[in-house]
FITORPA-940953 format. One record per residue (C-alpha): x, y, z. Coordinates in steps of 0.25 Angstrom, whole numbers, padded with zeros to 4 digits, always signed. Last residue first. Example, Ala and Ser with C-alpha at 12.3 -4.5 7.8 and 13.67 -1.06 7.14 Angstrom:
<vokols>
+0055-0004+0029+0049-0018+0031
</vokols>
This chain:
<vokols>
+0004+0070-0098-0007+0060-0098-0013+0056-0111-0019+0043-0107-0022+0039-0093-0013+0028-0087-0016+0014-0089-0011+0002-0082-0005-0011-0086-0004-0017-0073+0007-0027-0068+0004-0036-0057+0014-0043-0047+0010-0052-0036+0014-0052-0022+0012-0064-0014+0002-0074-0010+0002-0087-0003-0012-0093+0001-0019-0088+0014-0023-0095+0027-0032-0087+0036-0042-0099+0038-0030-0108+0042-0025-0099+0053-0013-0091+0056-0009-0086+0042+0006-0083+0041+0008-0068+0039+0012-0060+0028+0024-0051+0024+0027-0050+0009+0039-0041+0007+0036-0035-0006+0038-0024-0016+0049-0032-0021+0058-0034-0010+0067-0037-0021+0063-0024-0028+0066-0017-0015+0079-0025-0014+0083-0019-0028+0079-0005-0023+0088-0006-0011+0099-0011-0020+0097+0002-0028+0098+0011-0016+0087+0021-0016+0091+0035-0020+0087+0034-0035+0073+0030-0034+0061+0032-0043+0050+0042-0046+0059+0055-0048+0053+0068-0045+0067+0073-0041+0065+0079-0027+0051+0072-0025+0057+0058-0027+0065+0060-0014+0077+0051-0012+0076+0044+0001+0078+0049+0015+0075+0063+0011+0079+0073+0022+0076+0078+0036+0065+0068+0037+0055+0070+0048+0052+0058+0056+0039+0058+0064+0034+0045+0057+0045+0035+0054+0054+0036+0042+0058+0023+0036+0068+0023+0025+0063+0014+0014+0064+0023+0002+0057+0034-0006+0057+0049-0006+0045+0057-0009+0040+0055+0006+0041+0071+0008+0053+0072+0017+0058+0058+0012+0053+0044+0012+0044+0034+0004+0043+0019+0004+0034+0018+0016+0025+0030+0017+0031+0043+0021+0028+0051+0034+0031+0065+0029+0034+0076+0039+0028+0088+0046+0035+0095+0057+0037+0096+0072+0026+0087+0079+0029+0075+0070+0020+0079+0059+0015+0070+0048+0013+0071+0033+0010+0058+0026+0017+0050+0016+0019+0047+0001+0010+0058-0004+0023+0065-0007+0023+0069+0008+0014+0080+0005+0025+0087-0003+0031+0091+0010+0022+0089+0022+0012+0099+0027+0000+0094+0019+0002+0080+0026-0004+0088+0037-0017+0081+0034-0014+0067+0030-0016+0069+0015-0013+0081+0006-0018+0077-0008-0029+0067-0004-0034+0073+0008-0033+0086+0001-0045+0082-0007-0042+0082-0022-0042+0096-0029-0047+0093-0043-0040+0102-0053-0046+0112-0062-0043+0117-0076-0035+0127-0084-0028+0132-0071-0035+0126-0059-0049+0126-0053-0052+0117-0041-0060+0104-0041-0064+0099-0027-0060+0090-0016-0048+0098-0010-0045+0103+0004-0039+0116-0002-0037+0114-0017-0029+0127-0018-0025+0127-0033-0012+0133-0037-0011+0135-0052+0001+0130-0060-0007+0119-0067-0012+0114-0054-0004+0118-0041-0012+0111-0030-0015+0117-0016-0019+0108-0004-0027+0106+0008-0026+0098+0021-0036+0101+0032-0031+0108+0045-0045+0115+0045-0042+0130+0046-0027+0130+0042-0030+0121+0029-0017+0113+0028-0009+0113+0015-0005+0104+0003+0002+0109-0009+0000+0101-0022+0007+0100-0035-0001+0094-0047-0001+0081-0054-0013+0079-0064-0025+0070-0066-0036+0073-0077-0049+0079-0076-0058+0083-0088-0070+0091-0085-0063+0104-0086-0057+0101-0099-0042+0099-0097-0030+0108-0095-0031+0106-0080-0043+0097-0077-0038+0091-0064-0037+0078-0056-0026+0080-0046-0013+0072-0043-0002+0076-0033+0010+0084-0033+0019+0088-0021+0031+0079-0025+0031+0083-0039+0023+0083-0052+0016+0096-0057+0005+0097-0067+0001+0109-0075-0009+0101-0084-0002+0100-0097+0011+0096-0092+0019+0090-0103+0032+0082-0098+0023+0076-0088+0028+0076-0073+0031+0062-0068+0046+0066-0064+0040+0076-0054+0035+0065-0046+0024+0067-0036+0013+0066-0047+0014+0051-0049+0009+0048-0063+0021+0040-0067+0034+0041-0075+0046+0032-0078+0057+0040-0085+0068+0035-0077+0065+0022-0070+0061+0024-0055+0047+0017-0058+0032+0020-0055+0029+0020-0070+0016+0027-0074+0002+0027-0068-0005+0030-0055-0019+0024-0053-0033+0029-0053-0042+0018-0048-0049+0006-0054-0056-0003-0045-0051-0018-0048-0055-0022-0034-0043-0012-0030-0036-0026-0028-0036-0028-0043-0028-0015-0046-0030-0011-0061-0044-0008-0060-0055-0016-0068-0061-0018-0081-0059-0033-0086-0073-0038-0083-0079-0026-0090-0074-0032-0103-0071-0024-0116-0065-0011-0110-0069+0003-0115-0069+0009-0101-0080+0016-0092-0089+0009-0095-0094-0001-0106-0092-0015-0101-0095-0013-0086-0084-0010-0076-0083-0013-0061-0078-0027-0062-0073-0030-0048-0082-0041-0043-0081-0048-0057-0066-0049-0055-0058-0041-0066-0053-0050-0077-0039-0051-0082-0035-0061-0071-0026-0052-0062-0024-0038-0066-0038-0035-0071-0040-0031-0085-0047-0019-0093-0040-0009-0084-0044+0002-0075-0033+0010-0067-0039+0024-0069-0027+0033-0071-0019+0041-0061-0010+0053-0058-0002+0051-0046-0001+0057-0032-0016+0058-0029-0016+0047-0019-0024+0038-0028-0022+0041-0043-0026+0054-0049-0035+0054-0061-0035+0050-0076-0043+0039-0082-0057+0045-0080-0066+0034-0086-0058+0023-0081-0068+0019-0069-0060+0025-0058-0058+0024-0043-0052+0034-0033-0064+0043-0036-0073+0033-0028-0085+0025-0032-0080+0025-0047-0091+0025-0057-0094+0015-0068-0105+0021-0077-0116+0014-0085-0127+0019-0076-0140+0013-0071-0135+0010-0058-0121+0016-0055-0109+0007-0060-0099+0005-0049-0084+0007-0047-0076+0006-0034-0085-0003-0027-0091+0001-0014-0086-0002+0000-0073+0006+0003-0076+0018-0005-0091+0019-0001-0087+0022+0014-0081+0035+0012-0070+0040+0003-0062+0047+0014-0049+0039+0009-0053+0029-0001-0041+0032-0010-0031+0040-0003-0025+0028+0004-0021+0031+0019-0007+0033+0024-0003+0028+0037+0011+0030+0044+0005+0038+0055-0005+0027+0058+0005+0022+0069-0001+0008+0072-0002-0001+0084+0000-0015+0082-0004-0030+0085-0019-0028+0087-0021-0031+0072-0030-0019+0072-0018-0009+0073-0011-0016+0062-0023-0017+0053-0024-0002+0055-0012+0000+0047-0020-0004+0035-0031+0006+0037-0021+0017+0041-0016+0016+0027-0002+0014+0022-0003+0020+0008+0004+0015-0004+0008+0025-0015+0002+0021-0029+0012+0020-0040+0011+0005-0041-0002+0000-0035-0002-0009-0023-0011-0022-0021-0015-0029-0008-0019-0017+0000-0011-0015+0013-0003-0004+0008-0015+0005+0005-0016+0011-0009-0030+0007-0012-0037+0005+0002-0051+0002-0003-0049-0005-0016-0036-0011-0010-0044-0018+0000-0035-0021+0012-0025-0033+0012-0025-0046+0019-0039-0050+0016-0037-0053+0002-0023-0053-0003-0017-0067+0000-0032-0073+0001-0036-0070-0013-0033-0059-0022-0045-0050-0019-0053-0046-0006-0044-0035+0000-0048-0031+0014-0059-0020+0017-0057-0012+0029-0069-0012+0038-0083-0007+0041-0082+0007+0035-0093+0015+0042-0085+0028+0045-0081+0029+0031-0071+0040+0028-0062+0030+0022-0049+0033+0030-0057+0035+0043-0065+0022+0041-0053+0014+0037-0045+0019+0049-0056+0015+0059-0058+0002+0052-0043-0001+0053-0042+0002+0068-0055-0006+0072-0054-0019+0064-0064-0019+0053-0059-0029+0042-0066-0030+0029-0067-0042+0020-0074-0041+0007-0081-0052-0001-0083-0047-0015-0097-0047-0021-0095-0033-0028-0105-0027-0017-0096-0032-0006-0097-0045+0001-0093-0045+0016-0083-0049+0026-0080-0040+0039-0069-0044+0048-0068-0035+0061-0082-0038+0066-0081-0052+0061-0080-0060+0048-0074-0073+0049-0059-0078+0050-0061-0089+0060-0055-0093+0074-0043-0083+0073-0031-0091+0078-0026-0090+0092-0024-0105+0094-0037-0107+0102-0045-0100+0092-0046-0085+0090-0057-0075+0088-0054-0063+0078-0052-0049+0084-0042-0055+0093-0041-0047+0107-0028-0040+0109-0034-0027+0116-0032-0019+0103-0040-0030+0096-0033-0041+0089-0030-0045+0074-0028-0060+0072-0038-0062+0061-0031-0051+0053-0018-0058+0053-0021-0069+0042-0028-0059+0033-0017-0050+0033-0014-0036+0039-0006-0037+0052+0009-0039+0053+0012-0048+0041+0002-0041+0032+0007-0028+0036+0022-0032+0033+0016-0036+0019+0012-0021+0017+0024-0015+0023+0033-0023+0014+0024-0020+0002+0024-0005+0005+0039-0005+0007+0041-0011-0007+0031-0003-0014+0036+0010-0008+0050+0007-0012+0045+0003-0026+0037+0015-0028+0050+0024-0025+0057+0016-0035+0061+0002-0039+0059+0000-0054+0074+0003-0057+0078-0009-0048+0071-0019-0058+0083-0029-0059+0082-0031-0044+0068-0037-0045+0071-0047-0034+0056-0052-0032+0060-0066-0036+0067-0068-0023+0054-0069-0016+0054-0061-0003+0051-0068+0009+0045-0061+0021+0045-0069+0034+0037-0066+0047+0037-0064+0062+0029-0057+0072+0015-0057+0068+0005-0052+0079-0004-0063+0084-0005-0058+0098+0004-0070+0103+0014-0067+0092+0013-0071+0077+0024-0079+0070+0027-0082+0055+0023-0071+0046+0023-0075+0032+0029-0069+0019+0030-0069+0004+0037-0062-0007+0037-0059-0022+0026-0069-0024+0019-0076-0036+0031-0084-0041+0028-0097-0033+0042-0098-0029+0041-0086-0020+0031-0094-0012+0040-0106-0012+0051-0097-0006+0063-0092-0014+0068-0084-0003+0069-0069+0001+0068-0067+0016+0063-0057+0026+0060-0062+0041+0050-0052+0048+0051-0051+0063+0040-0045+0071+0040-0038+0085+0056-0036+0086+0065-0028+0096+0073-0041+0098+0072-0053+0089+0072-0067+0096+0083-0074+0104+0078-0088+0100+0069-0089+0088+0074-0076+0082+0088-0081+0084+0085-0093+0077+0083-0085+0064+0069-0088+0058+0071-0097+0045+0065-0088+0034+0056-0092+0022+0043-0090+0031+0047-0089+0045+0054-0102+0050+0058-0105+0064+0044-0104+0071+0039-0108+0085+0046-0096+0091+0050-0082+0087+0057-0072+0097+0054-0057+0097+0064-0052+0107+0060-0045+0120+0046-0039+0121+0039-0039+0107+0032-0026+0104+0017-0023+0106+0016-0017+0093+0018-0003+0085+0016-0001+0071+0018+0010+0061+0033+0013+0065+0038-0001+0066+0030-0005+0054+0038+0006+0046+0051+0002+0053+0050-0013+0050+0046-0010+0035+0057+0000+0034+0067-0010+0040+0062-0021+0030+0066-0012+0018+0080-0008+0024+0083-0023+0027+0080-0027+0013+0089-0016+0008+0100-0021+0017+0098-0035+0012+0098-0030-0002+0111-0023+0000+0118-0035+0008+0115-0045-0003+0118-0057+0005+0112-0066-0006+0098-0059-0003+0091-0071+0002+0104-0074+0010+0104-0061+0018+0088-0060+0016+0086-0071+0027+0092-0061+0037+0082-0050+0034+0074-0051+0047+0065-0038+0049+0062-0036+0063+0049-0028+0065+0047-0020+0077+0033-0014+0078+0034-0001+0086+0030-0002+0101+0020-0007+0111+0026-0012+0124+0031-0026+0126+0024-0039+0122+0028-0050+0131+0039-0060+0127+0042-0062+0113+0041-0077+0110+0034-0076+0096+0023-0085+0092+0021-0096+0082+0007-0101+0084+0001-0091+0073+0009-0097+0062+0021-0099+0054+0034-0107+0056+0039-0114+0044+0048-0126+0044+0051-0127+0059+0036-0127+0063+0025-0118+0065+0012-0123+0058+0009-0118+0045-0004-0112+0039-0005-0109+0024+0002-0097+0020-0001-0082+0018+0007-0072+0010+0002-0058+0012+0001-0051-0001+0011-0043-0008+0006-0029-0014+0002-0031-0028+0009-0020-0036+0001-0014-0047+0010-0010-0059+0006-0001-0070+0012-0001-0083+0007+0009-0093-0004+0011-0103-0010+0024-0109-0024+0026-0111-0033+0028-0122-0029+0015-0130-0016+0012-0125-0005+0023-0125+0008+0020-0118+0011+0031-0107+0025+0036-0105+0021+0047-0095+0024+0061-0101+0037+0068-0098
</vokols>
């Protein structure tokens, strides 16, 4: 059946939601006292550091017993969600473990929670960091702008955060919208929890000045109290003004720089660009979305786009000096990979001299003249997300205005022309479209679900777990390319070990090899995208359904298996849920219901109470850190909601 699209002018209009990832909440400096303990001078009494081992997070949910009115089901679900986060970080990160019990001192209150007396006397065994979860009507929640807020309250003698509070705002209990929770909600919830946990553990504007070298020497000079002396440009922090007049901050710590250079294919890249928009709560604590698009540590996520947990973001943990990182769990964004130096340093759209054209600097960006292409990752059809208004004030900031008054769209005011996602620096990109919901009859452009197949198939498309998106001219004039979903079979080239693939287009098997060129197909042609986009991570070609493009294929010495991203599970990562499966584990059966078996886009196997709490958790658990010196103070911030009226290409079938 065709997507239900409402016609508006020459394009159809549907609802599109861009979910803003929660931002770290920073507060004014506080002294350690009985009212509110938070500060660099609060230390843990933990004895000597033992040997290096997995990071052990103790999730304290005791406050939620009262906050949830003794609802045991909701409490059990909250415990399951926090257990996943603890297990994931325990698998990804290793640290110098606390020897003996983790005992907190000089602090009695952590955010909205009174620290249990036992944690101040006997301490917590087998614990390297404790997170206190609560759901209270705090002053921050009362402002109406936040769904959650958090602080960390204690750092150890090497500055590593070891205690914090996560407070969920009660107004986020969307239990009445249970039907809206589906596989996307599961992924979004866990993504956000991991995102905010990363803020409290390593990546925030407040913690970056406390990073240490592998030998334990602070990268930033300290004063007598152990605070960074000043937040100024240095070898590791580069501040400059780009060609658009925007002040840009980059970090160039060793691990992150090496990972970014390898990912981008730019050996001269001088640092990882940080977000520069939306004030102190977002700028400086997130990596630049225009460059790293789908990464979980950008400040804004897009519904329908699977999140990546990149080597670049995980490298912040390594560069902090507090952790060792298992990069097995990393997945890198497709946009920008091997794009060279210009992708990260030049504007996304430009007007060449003596022309009246607005041209993208990279195929990932668009100018609206070709509305129908594949979205990032090539698992969905996409449309060019360009709009006549911004999502904030109604006017695109001057430094991000790429369009003149005549091209490429017939819009009346150039200042209003920009991409749908502000943190992409208003750069238009190809975005999925449709309704990402479990409600019956809801459809979207994701190729992986059989239920999205059109009722009239004019191009020989095939929807299912092994399908990906390709540009093609099947059934169209040879110079007119559209996007379509076709079944893919990946393989390894025996002589080189390179990934390659075949695609079935309109009933004809087309051997694309390593890709990168057009290939003839029945009644037209198809663009064979590079195999690195279709069959990523080398041996991933050997895993079932290419791990559904929601994980990477690994080998444990005996067999290949899919290592799924957070929120997804099963033999081919087509299931969804919050059961954690570590690297090396080969599933003998599906842990959660598999979407590939039925083509469904929403859940039926997840407990309804669990879904209810995932809505209550919202998509957030805000974990952030107390700023440790006055010149790093930030104002309160939180998750904001934005609804986009987005346009899909007209006439899609």
